[in-house]
C-alpha positions in Angstrom: 0.0 0.0 0.0 1.3 3.4 -1.0 2.2 5.5 2.1 1.0 9.1 2.2 2.3 11.3 4.9 1.0 14.8 5.7 2.6 17.1 8.3 3.1 20.8 9.2 6.3 22.7 8.1 7.8 25.7 10.0 9.4 28.9 8.8 7.4 29.1 5.6 6.8 32.7 4.7 6.5 32.8 0.9 6.1 30.7 -2.2 9.8 30.6 -2.6 10.2 29.0 0.9 7.6 26.4 0.0 9.4 25.6 -3.3 12.7 25.1 -1.5 11.2 22.9 1.1 9.4 20.9 -1.6 12.6 20.4 -3.6 14.3 19.3 -0.4 11.7 16.6 0.2 11.7 15.5 -3.4 15.5 14.9 -3.1 15.0 12.3 -0.3 15.6 8.7 -1.5 12.3 6.8 -1.5 10.1 9.8 -2.0 7.8 9.3 -5.1 6.1 12.7 -4.8 6.2 15.7 -2.5 4.3 19.0 -2.3 4.4 21.9 0.1 1.3 24.1 0.5 2.2 27.7 1.5 -1.4 28.4 2.5 -1.7 25.6 4.9 2.0 25.5 5.6 1.9 21.7 5.3 3.7 19.0 3.3 2.3 15.9 1.6 4.8 13.2 0.9 4.1 9.9 -1.0 6.6 7.0 -0.8 8.3 4.6 1.6 10.5 6.9 3.6 11.2 7.5 7.2 10.0 10.6 9.0 13.6 11.1 10.3 15.0 11.3 6.7 12.3 13.8 5.8 13.0 15.9 8.9 16.7 15.9 8.2 16.3 17.1 4.7 13.9 19.9 5.7 16.1 21.0 8.6 19.1 21.2 6.3 17.0 23.4 3.9 16.0 25.7 6.8 12.3 24.7 7.0 12.0 21.9 9.6 8.9 19.9 10.0 6.9 20.9 13.1 7.5 18.4 15.9 5.1 17.5 18.7 5.1 15.0 21.5 2.4 12.6 22.6 2.3 10.6 25.8 0.6 7.2 26.3 -0.3 5.3 29.4 0.1 1.6 28.9 -1.0 -1.4 30.9 0.1 -5.0 30.8 3.9 -4.4 30.2 5.7 -6.6 32.7 9.2 -7.0 31.3 11.8 -5.5 29.1 10.7 -7.5 26.1 7.2 -6.0 26.4 8.6 -2.4 26.4 11.0 -3.3 23.5 8.1 -4.7 21.5 5.9 -1.6 22.1 8.8 0.7 21.2 9.5 -1.1 17.9 5.8 -0.9 17.0 5.6 2.8 17.7 8.8 3.5 15.7 7.3 1.9 12.6 4.3 4.3 12.6 4.6 6.8 9.7 5.5 10.2 11.0 7.1 9.0 14.2 10.6 10.4 14.8 11.4 8.6 18.0 9.6 6.6 20.7 10.8 5.9 24.2 8.9 3.4 26.4 9.4 3.5 30.2 8.6 0.2 31.8 8.9 1.7 35.3 6.0 4.1 35.0 4.1 2.2 32.2 4.3 5.1 29.7 5.5 5.9 26.2 6.8 9.3 25.0 6.5 9.7 21.2 8.1 12.5 19.2 6.4 12.9 15.8 5.8 15.3 12.9 2.8 17.4 13.8 -0.3 16.5 11.8 1.1 13.1 10.6 -0.4 11.0 13.4 -2.6 11.6 16.4 -2.3 10.2 19.9 -5.4 8.0 19.4 -3.8 6.3 16.5 -0.6 5.7 18.5 -2.6 4.3 21.3 -4.4 1.9 18.9 -1.0 0.7 17.6 0.2 -0.2 21.0 -3.1 -1.8 21.9 -2.9 -3.9 18.8 0.5 -5.1 19.9 -1.2 -6.6 23.0 -0.8 -3.9 25.6 -3.9 -1.7 26.2 -2.9 2.0 25.9 -4.6 5.4 26.2 -3.4 9.0 25.4 -2.7 11.1 28.4 -2.3 14.9 28.7 -1.4 15.2 32.4 0.5 13.3 35.0 -2.7 13.1 37.0 -4.3 10.9 34.3 -1.3 8.6 34.2 -1.3 8.4 38.0 -5.0 7.5 38.0 -4.4 4.7 35.5 -1.5 3.4 37.6 -3.7 3.5 40.7 -6.5 1.6 39.0 -4.0 -1.1 37.8 -2.6 -1.3 41.4 -6.1 -1.8 42.8 -6.8 -4.5 40.1 -3.6 -6.3 41.0 -4.6 -6.3 44.7 -8.1 -7.6 43.9 -6.7 -10.4 41.7 -4.1 -11.2 44.4 -6.7 -11.6 47.1 -8.9 -13.8 44.9 -6.0 -16.0 43.8 -4.7 -16.3 47.3 -8.1 -17.1 48.7 -8.8 -19.9 46.1 -5.2 -21.3 46.2 -4.7 -21.3 50.0 -6.9 -24.4 50.7 -5.3 -26.4 47.9 -1.8 -25.4 49.0 -2.5 -26.3 52.6 -4.1 -29.6 51.7 -1.4 -30.7 49.3 1.8 -29.3 50.9 0.5 -29.8 54.4 0.0 -33.4 53.5 3.7 -33.7 52.5 4.9 -32.1 55.7 2.4 -33.9 58.0 1.6 -37.3 56.5 -1.4 -38.0 58.8 -3.2 -35.0 57.2 -2.6 -36.5 53.8 -3.9 -39.9 54.8 -7.0 -38.3 56.5 -7.9 -36.3 53.4 -7.5 -39.3 51.1 -9.5 -41.5 53.5 -12.2 -38.9 53.9 -12.6 -37.6 50.4 -10.8 -40.2 48.2 -8.1 -39.4 45.7 -10.5 -38.6 42.8 -12.6 -36.2 44.9 -9.6 -34.6 46.4 -8.1 -34.0 43.0 -11.4 -32.7 41.6 -11.6 -30.3 44.5 -8.2 -28.9 43.5 -9.2 -28.8 39.8 -12.3 -26.6 40.5 -10.4 -24.1 42.7 -7.3 -23.8 40.5 -9.3 -23.6 37.3 -11.1 -20.7 38.8 -7.7 -19.1 39.7 -6.4 -19.5 36.1 -9.7 -18.3 34.5 -10.2 -15.3 36.8 -7.2 -13.6 38.3 -4.8 -15.5 36.1 -6.6 -14.5 32.9 -4.4 -11.4 32.6 -1.5 -13.6 31.7 -3.3 -15.5 29.0 -5.1 -12.5 27.5 -1.7 -10.9 26.7 0.7 -13.9 26.6 -1.1 -16.3 24.4 -1.8 -13.9 21.5 1.8 -12.8 21.5 3.0 -16.4 21.5 0.7 -17.0 18.5 2.3 -14.0 16.7 5.8 -15.4 17.4 6.6 -12.6 19.8 6.4 -14.1 23.3 6.9 -12.1 26.4 7.0 -12.7 30.1 3.2 -13.3 30.2 3.7 -16.0 27.6 6.2 -17.8 29.9 3.8 -17.7 32.8 0.9 -18.8 30.6 2.8 -21.7 29.2 4.1 -22.8 32.6 0.8 -22.7 34.4 -1.2 -24.2 31.5 1.4 -27.0 31.3 1.0 -27.8 35.0 -2.8 -27.5 34.8 -3.2 -29.5 31.6 -1.0 -32.4 32.8 -3.0 -32.5 36.1 -6.3 -32.4 34.3 -5.3 -35.3 32.1 -4.1 -37.2 35.2 -7.5 -36.5 36.8 -9.9 -37.2 33.9 -7.9 -39.5 31.5 -5.2 -41.2 33.6 -4.9 -44.0 31.1 -3.1 -41.6 28.8 -0.2 -41.4 31.2 2.3 -44.1 32.0 2.2 -45.8 35.4 4.0 -43.8 38.1 3.5 -40.5 36.2 -0.1 -40.1 37.3 0.2 -37.1 39.6 -1.4 -33.6 39.8 0.3 -30.3 40.0 -2.7 -28.1 40.5 -1.3 -26.4 43.5 1.9 -25.5 41.6 -0.2 -23.7 38.9 -2.3 -21.8 41.5 0.7 -20.9 43.7 2.6 -19.7 40.6 -0.2 -17.3 39.7 -0.6 -16.1 43.3 3.1 -15.5 43.8 3.6 -13.7 40.5 0.6 -11.5 41.3 2.1 -10.9 44.7 5.3 -9.9 43.1 3.6 -7.6 40.6 1.5 -6.0 43.3 4.6 -5.3 45.5 6.4 -4.1 42.4 3.5 -1.8 41.5 3.4 -0.4 45.0 7.2 0.2 45.0 7.0 1.7 41.5 4.4 4.1 42.7 6.9 5.5 45.1 9.5 6.1 42.3 7.4 8.9 41.0 6.8 10.4 44.5 9.2 13.3 43.9 7.5 14.5 40.8 4.1 14.1 42.3 5.3 16.2 45.2 6.4 18.9 42.8 3.1 18.9 41.0 1.3 19.1 44.4 3.1 22.3 45.3 0.9 24.4 43.1 -2.2 25.6 45.0 -5.6 25.0 43.4 -6.9 28.6 43.8 -5.5 32.1 43.9 -6.8 35.4 45.4 -6.9 37.9 42.5 -7.9 41.5 42.4 -10.6 42.0 39.8 -12.4 45.4 39.4 -11.1 46.5 42.7 -12.3 43.4 44.6 -10.3 40.5 45.7 -11.9 37.2 44.6 -10.7 33.6 44.8 -10.5 31.9 41.5 -9.0 28.6 40.1 -5.3 29.0 39.5 -5.9 27.9 35.8 -7.9 31.2 35.3 -5.1 33.5 36.3 -3.6 35.4 33.4 -0.4 37.4 33.0 -0.9 40.9 34.4 -3.3 39.9 37.1 -2.7 41.4 40.6 -2.6 38.7 43.2 -2.8 38.9 47.0 -0.7 36.6 49.2 -1.5 36.1 52.8 0.9 34.7 55.5 1.5 31.0 55.2 0.0 30.7 51.7 1.7 29.2 48.6 2.5 31.4 45.7 0.1 30.6 42.9 2.0 31.7 39.8 5.3 33.3 39.0 5.2 37.1 39.5 6.8 40.3 40.7 6.1 41.8 44.1 4.2 45.1 43.9 3.8 45.9 47.5 4.5 44.5 51.0 7.4 42.5 52.3 8.0 39.0 53.6 10.4 36.1 53.7 9.5 33.2 51.4 10.6 29.6 51.7 11.9 28.5 48.3 13.6 25.3 49.4 11.2 23.0 47.5 12.3 24.7 44.2 15.9 25.6 44.8 16.9 23.1 47.5 18.2 26.0 49.6 16.9 25.9 53.2 17.2 29.6 54.1 14.1 31.7 53.4 14.6 34.6 50.9 13.5 38.2 51.6 11.0 39.6 49.2 10.1 43.3 48.8 8.9 45.5 45.9 10.4 44.4 42.6 11.5 41.0 43.8 10.5 37.8 41.9 8.3 35.1 43.4 7.9 31.6 42.2 4.8 29.4 42.1 4.7 26.7 44.7 6.9 28.5 47.3 5.6 29.2 50.8 5.1 32.7 52.1 6.2 33.6 55.7 4.6 36.0 58.1 4.2 39.0 55.8 1.5 39.9 53.3 2.4 40.6 49.6 0.7 41.7 46.4 2.4 40.6 43.2 1.8 40.9 39.5 1.5 37.6 37.5 4.3 37.3 34.9 4.1 33.6 34.0 1.2 31.2 34.4 0.3 27.6 33.5 3.0 25.7 31.7 5.2 28.8 31.6 5.9 28.9 35.4 9.2 27.8 36.7 7.5 25.0 38.6 5.7 23.7 35.5 9.0 23.9 33.6 10.8 22.0 36.3 8.1 19.2 36.2 8.4 19.0 32.4 12.2 18.8 32.6 12.0 16.0 35.2 9.5 14.1 33.2 11.7 14.3 30.1 14.7 13.1 32.1 12.8 10.3 33.7 11.8 9.0 30.3 15.4 9.0 29.0 17.2 5.9 27.8 20.8 5.8 29.0 23.6 4.2 27.0 24.1 1.7 29.8 20.7 0.2 29.0 21.8 -0.8 25.5 23.0 -4.2 26.7 19.8 -5.0 28.4 17.8 -4.0 25.3 19.9 -6.3 23.1 19.5 -9.2 25.6 15.7 -9.0 25.9 15.2 -9.2 22.2 16.3 -12.9 22.3 15.8 -13.6 26.0 12.2 -15.0 26.0 12.6 -17.1 22.9 15.9 -18.4 24.4 14.0 -19.4 27.6 11.4 -21.2 25.6 14.1 -23.1 23.8 15.9 -24.0 27.0 12.6 -25.1 28.6 11.9 -27.3 25.6 15.4 -28.8 25.7 15.1 -29.3 29.4 11.8 -31.1 29.0 13.1 -33.3 26.2 16.3 -34.2 28.2 14.5 -35.3 31.3 11.8 -37.1 29.4 14.3 -39.1 27.4 17.1 -39.6 29.9 15.7 -38.9 33.3 14.8 -41.6 35.9 11.2 -42.8 36.2 8.8 -41.2 36.4 10.6 -39.2 33.7 7.5 -37.4 32.4 6.9 -35.9 35.9 10.5 -34.8 36.2 10.4 -33.3 32.7 7.3 -31.4 33.5 8.7 -30.0 36.8 12.0 -29.0 35.2 10.4 -27.4 32.1 7.8 -25.4 34.0 10.5 -24.2 36.5 12.6 -22.9 33.7 9.7 -21.1 32.2 8.7 -19.5 35.5 12.0 -18.6 37.0 13.3 -16.6 34.0 12.8 -12.9 34.7 13.3 -10.3 32.0 11.1 -8.0 34.2 14.1 -7.2 36.4 16.2 -6.4 33.3 13.7 -4.0 32.0 13.2 -2.3 35.4 16.9 -2.0 36.3 17.6 1.3 34.5 14.3 3.3 34.4 13.4 2.9 38.0 16.8 4.2 39.1 16.5 7.1 36.6 13.1 8.0 37.9 14.1 8.0 41.6 17.5 9.6 41.0 16.3 12.5 38.9 13.3 13.0 41.2 15.6 13.2 44.2 17.9 15.6 42.3 14.9 17.9 41.5 14.2 18.1 45.2 17.8 19.2 45.8 17.5 21.9 43.1 19.4 19.9 40.4 17.4 19.4 37.2 18.6 16.8 34.6 17.1 18.3 31.5 18.5 15.3 29.5 18.4 12.0 31.3 21.6 10.7 29.6 23.5 13.5 31.3 23.2 11.2 34.4 25.6 8.8 32.8 27.9 11.3 31.1 28.4 13.4 34.2 30.0 10.5 36.1 32.6 10.2 33.3 33.7 13.9 33.5 37.3 14.4 34.4 37.5 18.2 34.4 34.9 20.8 35.4 35.3 24.3 33.8 33.5 27.3 35.3 32.6 30.6 33.8 33.4 33.5 36.3 30.8 36.2 36.4 27.5 35.1 37.8 28.7 31.5 38.1 31.5 31.5 40.6 31.0 35.1 41.5 27.9 37.0 42.6 27.6 38.8 39.3 27.1 42.1 41.1 30.3 44.2 41.3 30.8 46.1 44.5 33.2 48.9 45.4 36.1 47.3 47.4 38.9 49.9 47.5 39.6 53.6 47.2 42.6 56.0 47.3 42.8 59.7 46.8 45.6 61.9 45.5 47.0 64.7 47.7 44.5 67.5 48.0 41.4 65.4 47.3 38.9 63.7 49.5 38.0 60.1 48.3 34.4 60.4 49.5 33.8 63.7 47.7 35.4 62.4 44.5 33.1 59.3 44.7 30.1 61.6 45.1 31.0 63.4 41.9 31.8 60.2 40.0 28.6 58.5 41.1 26.6 61.5 40.0 28.3 61.4 36.5 27.6 57.6 36.2 24.0 57.9 37.3 22.6 57.6 33.7 24.8 54.5 32.9 23.5 50.9 32.9 27.0 49.5 33.4 27.4 47.3 36.5 30.4 49.3 37.6 28.3 52.5 37.5 25.7 50.7 39.7 28.5 49.7 42.1 29.8 53.2 42.5 26.2 54.6 42.9 25.5 52.0 45.6 28.6 52.9 47.5 27.7 56.6 47.6 25.5 57.5 50.6 24.8 61.1 49.5 22.0 62.3 47.1 23.4 62.5 43.6 24.1 65.8 41.9 22.9 66.7 38.4 25.3 65.8 35.6 25.8 67.7 32.4 27.5 67.0 29.1 27.7 63.3 29.8 29.5 61.5 27.0 30.5 57.9 26.8 33.9 57.2 25.4 33.7 53.7 23.9 36.3 51.4 25.4 37.7 54.0 27.8 35.0 55.4 30.1 33.1 58.7 30.1 33.3 62.4 30.6 30.9 64.7 32.3 30.5 68.0 34.2 29.2 67.8 37.8 28.9 70.8 40.1 30.9 72.8 37.7 33.9 70.4 37.6 35.0 68.6 34.5 35.3 64.8 35.2 37.0 62.0 33.3 36.1 58.5 34.7 37.5 55.3 33.3 40.4 52.8 32.9 44.1 53.8 33.1 44.2 53.9 29.3 41.8 56.8 29.4 44.2 58.8 31.5 47.1 57.8 29.3 45.1 59.0 26.2 44.3 62.3 27.8 47.9 62.8 29.0 47.0 62.8 32.7 49.8 61.7 35.0 49.0 58.7 37.2 52.2 58.9 39.3 50.5 60.1 42.5 48.4 56.9 42.7 50.7 54.3 41.0 51.1 52.3 44.2 47.4 52.1 44.9 46.7 51.2 41.3 49.3 48.4 41.4 47.8 47.1 44.7 44.3 46.9 43.2 45.4 45.2 40.0 47.4 42.6 42.0 44.3 41.8 44.0 42.5 41.2 40.7 40.2 44.2 41.2 39.1 46.5 38.4 40.6 50.0 38.8 38.5 53.1 38.0 40.4 56.4 37.9 38.7 59.8 38.2 40.3 63.0 37.1 38.9 66.4 38.2 39.6 69.4 36.0 42.5 67.6 34.2 44.2 66.3 37.4 44.1 62.8 38.7 42.0 62.9 41.9 41.3 59.3 43.0 41.3 55.7 42.1 38.6 53.2 43.1 38.5 49.5 42.7 35.5 47.3 41.9 35.4 43.6 42.2 32.8 40.8 41.8 33.1 38.7 45.0 33.1 34.9 45.0 29.9 33.2 46.0 30.1 32.0 49.6 30.0 28.3 48.6 32.5 28.5 45.7 35.7 27.6 47.6 34.1 24.5 49.2 32.6 23.4 45.9 36.0 23.6 44.2 37.6 21.7 47.1 35.0 19.0 46.9 35.6 18.5 43.2 39.3 18.3 43.9 38.6 15.7 46.5 36.7 13.7 43.9 39.8 13.6 41.8 38.6 16.2 39.2 40.6 19.0 37.7 38.9 22.4 37.8 39.3 25.3 35.3 38.2 28.9 35.1 37.3 30.2 31.6 36.4 33.9 31.4 36.4 36.9 29.2 37.8 39.0 32.1 41.4 40.1 32.3 44.3 37.8 33.2 44.9 39.6 36.5 41.3 39.5 37.6 40.9 35.8 36.6 44.1 34.8 38.3 43.1 36.5 41.5 39.7 34.7 41.5 41.5 31.4 40.8 43.8 31.9 43.7 40.9 32.7 46.0 38.8 29.7 44.9 41.7 27.1 44.5 41.3 26.6 40.8 43.8 24.6 38.8 43.7 26.2 35.3 42.9 29.7 34.1 41.9 30.7 30.6 41.2 34.5 30.5 40.3 37.2 28.0 38.4 34.8 25.6 35.3 35.4 23.5 32.5 32.8 23.3 34.3 30.9 20.5 37.5 31.0 22.6 35.6 29.3 25.4 34.9 26.4 23.0 38.6 26.2 22.0 39.6 26.2 25.7 37.2 23.3 26.3 38.9 21.4 23.4 42.3 21.9 25.0 41.1 20.8 28.4 39.5 17.7 26.8 42.8 16.8 25.2 44.7 17.2 28.5 42.2 15.6 30.9 39.3 13.9 29.2 35.6 14.6 29.3 34.6 18.1 30.3 31.7 19.7 32.1 31.1 23.4 31.6 29.2 25.5 34.1 27.9 28.9 33.0 25.0 31.3 33.1 25.1 33.8 30.3 24.2 34.1 26.7 27.9 34.1 25.8 28.2 30.7 27.6 25.7 28.9 25.4 28.3 27.7 22.8 30.5 26.3 25.5 27.5 24.6 27.3 26.6 23.0 24.0 30.2 21.9 23.2 31.0 20.3 26.6 30.2 16.7 27.2 27.9 18.0 30.0 26.6 21.6 30.0 25.5 22.8 33.5 23.5 26.0 33.5 22.8 28.2 36.5 19.1 28.6 37.0 19.7 32.2 37.9 21.1 32.8 34.4 19.6 33.6 31.0 16.9 31.4 29.4 19.3 30.8 26.5 21.9 29.2 28.8 19.2 27.2 30.6 17.8 25.8 27.4 21.3 24.9 26.2 22.4 23.1 29.3 22.0 19.4 30.0 21.6 20.1 33.7 20.1 23.2 35.4 21.1 24.2 38.9 17.9 26.1 40.1 19.6 28.0 42.9 22.7 29.0 41.0 24.8 27.6 43.8 28.3 26.2 42.8 27.9 23.6 45.5 25.0 22.1 43.4 27.6 21.1 40.9 29.0 18.7 43.5 25.5 17.5 44.4 24.8 16.9 40.7 27.9 14.7 40.3 27.1 12.9 43.6 23.6 12.1 42.3 25.0 10.9 39.0 27.6 8.6 40.6 25.1 7.2 43.1 22.4 6.6 40.4 24.8 4.9 38.0 26.1 2.7 40.7 22.5 1.8 41.6 21.8 1.0 37.9 24.9 -1.3 37.7 23.8 -3.1 40.9 20.3 -3.7 39.4 21.7 -4.9 36.1 24.2 -7.2 37.8 21.4 -8.7 39.9 19.0 -9.0 36.9 21.6 -10.8 34.7 23.2 -12.8 37.5 19.9 -14.0 38.7 19.0 -15.5 35.4 22.5 -16.9 34.7 22.6 -18.7 38.0 19.0 -19.8 38.5 17.9 -21.0 35.0 20.4 -23.9 35.1 19.3 -24.6 38.7 15.7 -24.8 37.5 16.7 -27.0 34.6 18.0 -29.6 37.2 21.8 -29.4 37.0 22.0 -30.2 40.7 19.6 -33.2 40.5 22.4 -35.8 40.0 24.1 -34.5 43.2 21.1 -33.8 45.5 18.3 -35.8 44.0 16.1 -32.7 44.2 14.4 -30.6 41.5 13.5 -26.9 42.0 9.8 -26.6 42.7 7.9 -24.5 40.2 6.4 -22.7 43.2 9.8 -21.8 44.5 10.7 -20.7 41.0 7.6 -18.4 40.9 8.6 -16.9 44.3 12.2 -16.3 43.2 11.0 -14.6 40.0 8.6 -12.4 41.8 11.2 -11.3 44.3 13.7 -10.5 41.6 11.7 -7.5 40.3 10.8 -6.4 43.8 14.5 -6.4 44.7 15.4 -4.2 41.7 12.7 -1.6 42.4 13.4 -1.6 46.1 17.1 -1.1 45.5 16.3 1.9 43.2 14.1 3.4 46.0 17.2 3.7 48.2 18.2 6.7 46.0 15.4 8.7 47.7 17.7 8.9 50.7 20.6 10.6 48.9 21.7 13.6 51.0 23.3 16.8 49.6 27.1 16.8 49.9 28.0 18.7 53.0 31.1 20.8 52.5 33.6 20.6 55.4 34.3 23.8 57.3 37.9 23.9 56.2 39.7 22.4 53.2 43.3 22.0 52.4 43.4 23.0 48.7 46.1 21.9 46.4 48.1 24.8 45.2 46.4 26.6 42.4 48.6 27.6 39.5 47.3 30.2 37.1 48.0 29.2 33.6 48.5 31.8 30.8 45.5 32.6 28.7 45.1 30.3 25.7 
């Protein structure tokens, strides 16, 4: 059947654009026909070609196809082979660019060309694969489906346990206490006793056990068996053999007429128990993100037409004036208009100390007001609030697929078919070569192999750890925008920092002053601050902030590009700027040479002021280190990492900051492209690099580094470019991010080791390799219990990540000597 794909195209503004986009599509191999409509801004493509190839061609031409994301909630996935099968089916849907299935939270994230396919079609595709699916638009819908599935598992477990318990007690109790066995046979007779078991266990298989057959048998018929198929085959084999022994014993050889009804019932019960425990534990893996979602209040107090009314928070629009009472949560992002208070932002930033808020300060949705009352103007609402963006980032990270998962993905493709083959070989071996009754031994061994195999644990090993690790990181103010940054960060060997706003406060302050003979430093500062009053430069703001007196009017203010400015204040002609300004104007600096040298040695920026052609004073401005910077650098050193400073500031200033912070390498005086070059040099010298920055000029370096870490207090460009966002802008959070990365990856390796080791060790045991030595075969019931516990172990191990604590910096640190390297 000929494939026709329709989707929207971006950046089309004229017929020429549409023509270029059309020619780009027609040049893709496999395209039979392509047209682009400028009126609808949509493309129609005929031919057998992937959406990825079309998107690549359009992107190269400058007119990318519009992308969108759809999310599905899926039920019935119990193992890695299930999720792999669903993922494969989704990736084959025309228009789909990528699909990621998360076994841990039973969801799928699909990126596709907008207009090419709708969520309902994607859901039907998954449902046709054997796993019921529905589109979801909110996390609440997915949580509701998970809760219903959890309740259904509990109901089925209770039913299966109730029906199986009397059979288990009667059969196994008879083995442990022979008089009970003799009494039951004497009272009921063997036929009646077996029939009693048949009725109860058939009800178990047909009612709570139906979930295994409804999914597993159709997949087996399609030649794509999963874990449900193994359970279905194992329990049906035990039930069928027992039913034949009960109703047609003549078909079986003497000595092989036995029933295994209790094994079938206990297998179903134990696996349901395991899945219920797993479901309960998996529910806890998303606790962090549910807690974040729960931070937003349901209503807000908004001033409308002069009256304060309480409305649903969804109805708040930008520009609304909101009233915040003591103890209430902030409803949306905004700017304080009046009032003052202290607000607890720890749930967003991870910082425990409340932040003072007054007129002009920003407030963030979800944070808790202290004892004061505020009014604030809404600036961002709905999906645009910081809280909503944090939730979206965490959800994206939790659905990520790490490179370490590749091995598990490859294994599960052949795992279930391999188990079926091993079970068949095991059955044939014991039937042909085993001691009598060989048929019974063959059945026990074959069913045990089917039941004990556990691809579930393989599939859960990585996503559960990612969900818990990234959720805990979000609570600590560390947002992994891209989940694979979790793995890449642990491999980093050098961390490079930008200076201004990253290691330093980003707000220069006046730190030194010296006056020439005949001048008063405070009076000269008053004149200079008055002249600088109209400038937006940070240094001007620092001088103004340091002047306690009311500013004087300034006249004839002229900026001198690259040098400073000139102005007239209080009848005096002023020149304010760098030493090169005084050199250009021929003003002698000899009277203040010593002070100038001292300031430059300390890495402070000197500002000279001349009054009426004579040097009057020199002031120094510096950007102080953030309070946690030294301890953060020391902690990175202790972890065996090299630390670098890459900045556009002067060599002297950068070297001084490096000495204060204990930084190994300094690259100063570089433009944005120079930062990328510096990263390449660090990579050659040390290995993988992480870059920490906050400004627009840091975006290229954030993108070029193996891991880009953006300060949440920085620009949106930097945040969108970074792989990791530190909400609080605290350098110490870099240490916490790496700590979370290392702990999460170690947890994943533990899970994978358990999942693979479990199967490598126990499948041969189930096949009966120890029978010649011990004379014992592994009971299918024990196999079911072990299989159920395997998944529970993996999820429980992942939940330990919820207890990760922030790295506490020691009070003092012995830094290695920092050597300032020349600028590159």
